N, C-alpha and C positions, 0 to 999 in steps of 0.2 A: 837219641837218634842221630845217626851219622848223616851229615849234609855235605854233599860234594860241591855244591856251588849254587848259584842262582841262575835264573834264565838270562839275566843280563851278562853274568860272568861267562856264560857259554859262548858268547859272541865277542868277547874282548881280547881274544888271542888271534892276531892277524894271520899267523901261519896256519892255524887250524881252520880258520874261516876260509882262507884261500883254498886249502885242500878240500873242504866241504863244497865250495862253489865249483871246483873242478869236477868233483864226483857228480854233483847235480847236473852240471853242463853235459857231462858224458851221457848220462841216462836220458836227459831231455833230447840230446842230439840223436841217440839211437832210436828213441821213440818216434821222432819226427821222420827220420830216414825210413823207418819201417812202414809207417802209415802212408808215406808218399810212394813207396814201392808196391804196397798192397792195393790191388785194383779190383778185387771182387766186391759184389754188392753186399750191403749190410744184412746181418741175420735177422731173425724174426723180431726179438725184443728191441734190438737196435733200430730197426725200421719203424717200430711203433713210436719209440721216443723221438726219432727224427721227424716223423710225420706230425706229431703233436707240436714239436718245436717249430716247425715251419708254419703251422697254423697260428701259433702265438706270434711269430715274427710278422706275419702278414697282418694280423690284427693290430699289433702295435704300430706298424708302418702306415696302415690305411685308416685306422680309427682312433689312434691315440692311446695315452697311458691309462685312462679310466677304463676303456674297453678291454685293454690288455689285462689289467688287474682283475676285472670281472671274469675274463676267460681263464686266467691262471687259477682262480679259486675253484674252477670246475674241471680243469684239464685232467686227463687220465682216469679219474674216478676211483679206481681201485689201487693205483700205484702212486706213491709219493712223486710230486711233479718237478722238483727243483732242477733235475737234469735237463728238462725241456727248455728251461729259461736260460741256462748258462751259456749256450753258444750264440745268443742273440747279438751281443756286441761284435763277435767275430764275423757274423753274417754281414753286418753293416760295414766292417772294415775290409774283409777279403772275399766276400761272396758266399752264397749259400751252397753247401755241398756236404756230403758225408765226410770228406777229408777235413773241411773246416771244423765241423763239429768235434772230430776226434782230437783237435788241438786243445780242447778244454783240459784234457788229461795232462798236458804239459804243465799247466799251472798247478794241477794237483800233485805232480811229481815234485815240483819245487816246494809246495806247502808241506807235503808229507815228509820229505827228506829234511827240511829245515827244522820242523818241530820234533821229528824223531831224534835228530842230533841234540837239540836242546833238552829233550826228555832224557836221552841217554847220558848226557853230561851231568844232569842232576843225580841220576841213579848210580852211575858207574865210572864217570870220567870221560875225558875227550876222546881218547883212543878207542875204547869200546863203543862210544857213541858213533864215531865215524865208521867203524866196522859194521855197526848195526845198520847204518844207512846203506852201505854197500850190499850187505847180505839181503836186506829187504828187497832192494831193487833187482837183485839177481835171483830171487825165488822165482821159479818158472811161472807160477800163477800170477804173481804181482807184475812181472814184466809183460806177460800176455795180456792181462786186463788193462794195463796202461795204454794199450793200443786199440781198445774197443770203446765205442760210445755206449757204455753201460754205467749203472749207478755204483757198482761195487768199489771202483777205485776211489771215487770221491767220498764214498762212505768210509773207507779205510783212512783217508786223509783227515776227515773230520773226527774220527775216533782217536787218532793220534793227538790232534789238537786238544780234544777233551781230556785225554790222559795227562798231557803236560800241565794244563791248568788245574787238574785235580790234584796232582802231586804238589804243585805250588800251594794250593789250598791246604793240603795235608801238612805242609811244612810251615803253616802259620800266616801265609799271605792272604788276608781276608778283605783287603781294600778293593781290589779290582778283579781278582780271579773269579768271584761269583758272577760278575757281569759278563766276563768272557765265556764262562760256562753256559750262561743263559743264551747267549747268541749262538754258540755251537750247538746247544740242544735244539733250539728252534730250527736251525738249518739242517741239523742231522735228521730230525723228524721229517723234514721236507725232502731230504735226499732218499731216505728209505724208512718205511714203517718200523723195521726191525732194529733201528739204531739203538734203542735201549737195551737190547739183548747183549750188545758188546760192551756196554759201559755200566750196566746195573750192578754187577757183582763187585767190581773194584770201588765203585762209588759207595755202595752199601758198607763195604769194609771200612772205608775212610770215615764215613759219617758215624758208624757204630763205634769206631775207635775214639772219635771225639766225644761222643755221648757217654761212653763207659769210663774212659781213662781220664778225661778232662772235664770233671763235673762243672767247673766254673765256666766252661765254654759252651755249655748246652744251649743257652739262649742265643749266643753268637752263631753257633752252628745252625740252629733252626732258622735264624734270621737270614743267614747267608744262603741257605737252601731255598728259602722263600724268594729271595732275589733272583735266583736261577730260574725258578718256575715263572716268576712274574715277567721276566724278560723274554723267555721262550714262548710264552703263550701268545702274545700278539703276532709273533712271526709265523707260528704254525697253525694257529686257530682258524684263520679265514679259510684255509683249504680243508682242514679236518672237520670243521663244523658242517660243511656241505657234503662230505664224502665218507664220514666215519662208518656208516652202515656197510657200504660196499667194501671198505678197507678191511674190516675185521672178518667179514665173510670170505674175502679173497685170501687173507692170511691163513685161515683155517683150511680152506679148500686147497690152496696151493701148497701147503706144507704137509697136510695129513689126509686130505680127502681123495675123492675119485680122480680129480685132475692130477694130484700129486703122484698117484700110482703110475701114470703114464711116464712121468719124468724120473721116478724113483728107482730104487734098486732093491726091491723086496719089501718085507714086512716092516712094521714100525720098529721092531728090534729083534734081531736074532744074532747069535754069535757068528754065524757064517756070513751073513750080509754085512755085519759090522766089521769083521776082519777084512773082507774084500774092500770095503769102503776105506778103511784106515790105510791099507797098503796103497791103494790108488791115490789117496790123499797125500801120502808121503811122496809118491812119485810125481804127481802132477802139480802139487802146490809148493812143496819145499825142495824137492829134488833128492835123489837117493844119496848123493855124496854128502850134502849138508845134513840130511837126516841121520846118517851114520855119525857124523861129527857131533850133532846135537845129542844123540844117544850116549856117546862117550862122555860128553860134558855132564849130562844129567847123572850118569852112573857115578862119575867122580864126585859130584856134589852130594849125592845121596850117601855114598860111602863115607865121606868126610863128616857129613851131618850125623851119621850114625855113631861116629867116634867123638861127637861133641865139638867138631870144628866147623867153622863157617867157611866153605870154600867156593861159595857162589860168586863172590865179588860184589854182592848186594847186601844192603842192610835187610834184616829179617822182614820188616814191614814192607819194604820195596819189593822183595821177592814175593811176598804174599799178594801184593797188588798186581804184579805181572801174572802170577798164576791165576788169580781171579779173573783177570782180563781174558785169559785163554780158556780156562776149564769150562765155564758155563756155556758159552756158545758152541764149543766142541761137543759137549754132551748133548745139548739141544739139537744140534744138526745131526748127530749120530742117531738120535731117536726119531727124527723126522723121516717121513717116507721120501720126500723130495730131497735127495742128497746131491744137489748141484754143487760142484766144487767151488764155484765162484763165490758162494755165500760164506766161505771160510776166510775170505780175504781180510776182513776187518780185524781178525785176531792174530794174523801172522806177524804184525810188528812185535807182539809180545814174545814170540819165538825168536825173532831176530835179536831182541835185546837180551833175552836169557842166554842165547848162544854166544853173543859177543862178550857179555860180562863174564860168563863162565869160562870161555876160552882164554880171555885175557888173564883171568886169575890163575888158571892152570899153567899158563906159559909166562908168568911174570918174571921168571928167572932168565928167560931167553934174552940175548942181546938186543937192546933197542926195541923196535916195533916189528921184529922178524916174525913173531908168532901171529900178530894181527895181519901183517902185510901178506904173509903166505896164503892165509885163508881168503883174504880179499882178492888177491891176484887170481887164484884158482876159480873163484866165483865169477869174476869178470870174464875169464876165458870161456867158462861153461855158458855164461849168458850170451856171449858173442856167437858161440857155436850154435845154440838152439835158435838164436834169432836170425842168423844169416847164412848158415851152411846150406848149400844147394841141396834140394831134395834128391837129385840124381846121385849124389854122393852120400846118401844117408847111411849112417852106421850107428846102430844102437848098441850100447854096452849094458847088459843086464846080468845081475848076479843074484841068485836066490830070490827072484821076484822084484828086486830093487833096480830101478832104472838109474844107472850111474851116469850115463851120457846118452842124450837123444836130442834130435831136432824134429821130433814128430809127436810132441805131447799135445794134450787137448787144446790148450791155449797158447803154449809157447812153441812156436814153429816159424820157419821163414815166411816172408810175405808170399801170398798167392797172387799170381799174375794171369789167371785165366780170364779170357775176354767173354763175359756173360752178356748176351744181347738184350738185357732187360729194357733198355731204352727203345730198341726196335720193336719188342713185343708191345710195349705201351703205345708206340707210334702207330703200329698196325691197327690196333683197336680204335685209337683216337681218330685216325684219318678215315677209317671206314665209317665210324659214327658220324663224322662231319659230312661225308658224302650222303649218308642215309638220313641226314637231318634228325638224328636222335639227340635230344637236348642233353639229357643226363644219363648216359648209358651205364647200365649195371652189368658187370662182368663177373661171372662165377669162375673161380680157379679151382679145378678139380684135382689139385695136387698141392703138396706143401713141401717144397724142396728148400734146403738151406740157402741156396743162391738165387732161387726164383720162386716167389710166393706172393700171396695177396698183399702182405705187409709192405714189401719193398716196391711193389708196383704202385700201391697207394702213395708211397713216399714220392715216387716219380711224378704222380699226378699232382700232388700239392706243390712240388718244385716247379712244375710247368704250368701251374695254375689251370689245370685241365679239369673238366667236369666228369671224366671217366672215373668210376669207383669200382673197386675189386673186392670180392668177397670169397670166402671159402667156408667149408663145413668144419667147425671145431670138433676135434675128436671127442670132447666131453659134451657135445650138444645133446639135449634130451630128445630131440626130434629123430625119428627113424630115417634110414636111408630112403625109403619110399616117400616119406613126407618131403624130404629135401629134393628128391627127383621131381616131384610135383611142383614145388616152388620154383625150381630152375626152369622148367618148361613154361611156367606162367609168368614169371617175373624177370628172368634174365634176358638181356638183349644180346649178350655175347657169352661165349664159353671157351675156356682154355683147358686143353688136356696135354699131357706129356707122355711120350713113349719112354720105355725103359723104367728105371726106378723113379717113383714119384717123390721119394724122400724117406724120412724115418717111418718105419712101419706103423708105430702107434699113432702117429699124426695122420695117417692116410687110410686107416681101416675103413672109415665111412666113405671117403672119396672113392676108393676102389669099388665098393658096393654100389654107390650111386652111379658111377660110370657104367658098370655092368647092367644095372637096371635100365638106364637110358638106351644102351645098345640093344637090349632085348625088346625095347618098345619102338625100335626103328630109328632112334637117334634123330629127333626132329630139329636138327640144326644144319646149316649149310657151311661148308669150309670156306674160309676167306684167305688163308695163308698158312705157310709152314716155315718155321725158323729153326735152323740147326743150333744145337747147344754144345758147349765144350766137352760134355761127358759122353758125346757120341749119340745122344738122343735128340728128339725134336719136340718143339712145342707147336701144337696145332690150334689155330684160332677158328672159332665158328661164330656165325651170326644166326639169330632166330629168324626164320622166314617172316616176311611182312604179312 
């Protein structure tokens, strides 16, 4: 088996390390600049993570570490909770805010880039490794998710770290790599329940190779794997032992059940929906230009392999590991009903490595680093365009369905600077409740808009240590609109409605029906204020009569 180097050798060349640090600094700086310019409120999932994060911080600050650990073992319930704890040191240093929480991803940019470089150096050499770091950070989905307070970017970083130590293990380093893998597995499971999906296939490949080809290492392999599990268990078990029932129910429902159909794009599998999903995945995750280049590289590799030549620039086992990293989650997410693009993030590093290694091998006769530098430079230009080009000057370049240039992709786009008055909405209800001496006011939000919803209003409540709580009708709620209307009349102290579009249609089907039922019944609430919104609509606040 060909060995390019070791993890230590990857960082012993000052010029390459300096280049890597410059690349990392550039992407960290652009992420920081972007989040500082972006002023809109957090979306639904982000608001939920932020809300729980603030509760944990307040618990730690007011009740101490023991209460914090107890609260952490129960937090979220159906979603892995690590993301909620990560911003806590930053809250103590620079203050509690959505902006502060998003700085967590700056650390993950460093972690992911550093370990991807080390992994790439092991597999293909320093030049392709550095190109892989550039390519990964310029993939539209990766860049976009590095600016959001969501779990997927951290999940991707931990997956890269796992793959690095897995390759070290595969190459015979058995002294400390199993311990590193155990720590990564524990935190990976706490980052997202689906972490095994991204690492299972390459890990099984490496373990099977050891068991079949190296019979003398069978006991050593099994003992190493046992150490991985033994170290991961005390990290992940305290939370999973309390929440495993809701976790697995949520995974099935969120991926394939009724709830998933609201977020999904059709049936479990059909050629039509799969084709549409794959094309959108190419455009939104990798980008049309790099996808074309990847297709060229893959075609060249397949052609040469058919002729009995290895033109991938990777040893056969390394190539199989990268393919295993990518293929299983790609297939699983294609079959799932919920085809949210952000779930693909953790396997995109495999594509970056395949592209960089293959392109380097194809252009090895070019002078110096011209072949690698050209692709890197074009990728950075595209990254800068979709990150900061003003919306008023938007110019999309599309050819045969491929988006070759755009600054209006799902996650990769310039910062939004709309001034949403969520603080004013919260203050309106809170001040009226204080005047009316309502101790713990319950507010129903009869809309679910990306920028204004019950989740981000609750986040404001916990930030302000307010007693106001906000609720909405989940679109998958088993209760009928008439039952919800009755609950609102009997239990809600305040009600919020929105003129114009209430938000995504599938999230608001029941909200619209409930509002119509209340209006037909005479709408038993008194208006207390109207606040204009940036989309030209208004939010109207109501109080239940005494």
